[in-house]
C-alpha positions as CSV (number, residue, x, y, z in Angstrom):
1,M,0.0,0.0,0.0
2,R,1.1,3.5,-0.7
3,G,2.2,5.9,2.0
4,R,2.1,3.4,4.8
5,Q,5.1,2.3,6.9
6,E,5.4,-1.4,7.6
7,P,5.0,-2.1,11.4
8,D,8.4,-3.9,11.6
9,A,10.3,-0.9,10.0
10,S,11.9,1.1,12.7
11,P,11.2,4.9,12.4
12,G,14.1,7.2,11.8
13,T,14.8,10.9,11.3
14,R,17.0,12.5,8.7
15,I,20.3,13.5,10.2
16,D,20.1,17.1,9.0
17,K,16.6,17.5,10.4
18,W,17.6,16.1,13.8
19,L,20.7,18.4,14.0
20,W,18.4,21.4,13.4
21,A,15.7,20.1,15.8
22,A,18.4,19.4,18.5
23,R,19.6,23.0,18.1
24,F,23.2,22.3,17.0
25,F,22.6,24.5,13.9
26,K,20.3,27.6,13.4
27,T,19.0,26.4,10.1
28,R,18.6,23.1,8.3
29,A,20.7,24.4,5.4
30,L,23.6,24.9,7.8
31,A,23.1,21.4,9.2
32,Q,23.1,20.1,5.7
33,L,26.3,21.9,4.8
34,A,28.0,20.5,7.9
35,V,27.0,17.0,7.1
36,E,28.1,17.3,3.5
37,G,31.4,18.9,4.6
38,G,32.3,16.0,6.8
39,K,31.9,17.9,10.1
40,V,29.3,15.4,11.3
41,R,30.2,11.7,11.7
42,L,27.6,9.0,12.4
43,N,29.1,6.1,14.4
44,G,32.6,7.1,13.4
45,E,31.9,7.4,9.6
46,R,31.0,10.2,7.2
47,C,27.3,10.1,6.1
48,K,24.9,11.8,3.8
49,C,22.1,14.2,4.9
50,S,19.4,11.7,4.0
51,R,20.8,9.1,6.3
52,E,18.3,8.2,9.0
53,L,19.2,8.3,12.7
54,R,18.1,5.7,15.1
55,L,18.0,5.8,18.9
56,G,21.4,4.9,20.4
57,D,23.5,6.2,17.4
58,R,26.6,8.1,18.3
59,L,27.3,11.4,16.5
60,S,30.6,13.5,16.4
61,I,29.8,17.1,15.5
62,M,32.4,19.7,14.8
63,I,31.2,23.3,15.2
64,D,34.0,25.8,14.7
65,T,36.8,24.4,16.8
66,L,34.6,22.6,19.3
67,E,33.7,18.9,19.1
68,W,30.5,17.5,20.5
69,V,30.2,13.7,21.0
70,V,26.6,12.8,21.6
71,T,24.4,9.7,21.8
72,V,20.9,10.0,20.3
73,R,18.2,9.6,23.0
74,G,15.2,11.0,21.1
75,L,14.1,11.6,17.6
76,S,12.3,14.8,16.4
77,N,11.6,16.4,13.0
78,Q,10.4,19.7,14.7
79,R,12.5,22.4,16.3
80,G,11.2,23.1,19.8
81,P,12.4,24.9,22.9
82,A,16.0,24.4,24.1
83,P,15.1,22.3,27.2
84,V,13.2,19.9,24.9
85,A,16.0,19.9,22.4
86,R,18.5,18.9,25.1
87,Q,16.5,15.8,25.9
88,L,17.1,14.5,22.3
89,Y,20.8,13.7,23.1
90,E,23.2,12.8,25.8
91,E,26.7,14.3,25.6
92,D,29.7,12.2,26.5
93,P,31.4,13.4,29.8
94,A,34.8,13.4,28.0
95,S,33.4,15.6,25.3
96,V,32.0,18.1,27.9
97,A,35.4,18.3,29.6
98,T,37.4,18.9,26.4
99,R,34.9,21.4,25.1
100,E,34.9,23.4,28.3
101,Q,38.8,23.3,28.4
102,K,38.9,24.7,24.8
103,I,36.5,27.4,25.8
104,E,38.6,28.4,28.8
105,E,41.8,28.4,26.6
106,R,40.0,30.7,24.1
107,K,39.0,33.1,26.9
108,R,42.6,33.2,28.3
109,L,44.4,33.6,24.9
110,S,42.9,36.5,23.1
111,E,44.0,37.3,19.5
112,P,46.3,40.3,19.1
113,G,44.4,43.2,17.9
114,S,41.0,41.7,18.8
115,Q,40.1,44.8,20.8
116,I,40.7,47.1,17.8
117,R,37.4,48.1,16.2
118,G,37.1,50.2,13.1
119,R,39.2,53.2,12.4
120,P,41.6,54.7,14.9
121,T,40.4,57.7,16.9
122,K,42.2,61.0,16.9
123,R,43.9,60.0,20.2
124,D,45.0,56.7,18.7
125,R,46.4,58.5,15.7
126,R,48.4,60.9,17.8
127,L,49.8,58.0,19.9
128,L,50.8,56.2,16.7
129,H,52.4,59.3,15.3
130,R,54.4,59.8,18.5
131,F,55.5,56.2,18.5
132,N,56.7,56.3,14.9
133,E,58.6,59.6,15.5
134,A,60.4,58.2,18.5
135,G,61.8,55.3,16.5
């Protein structure tokens, strides 16, 4: 019969929809790009966006320089509030520790010139001028 699922078929959710519903990415298009770019691994292997997730699957998700290692605990095709989204997965304790460590390192080590915004002010220009004349 058309449009019916067989009872023995286990239900699944597309990986890009789940990543969006679990709030790892703001849009489904961004989730799709991450999966296609190899930033998301399902059970240790690269996968396609159309791949269906099952309960208990392990995902490794790279967002910027941070890696999330999660186990799928719930399936959803709809994006809901953040507390509901957090119930869809369980993060590995080692993943939490390494991610928090990287965040702390990022806070401690700021990039040179990260405080500079836009054009120099008149005061900044005068200081630069004095510095250049002294050398």
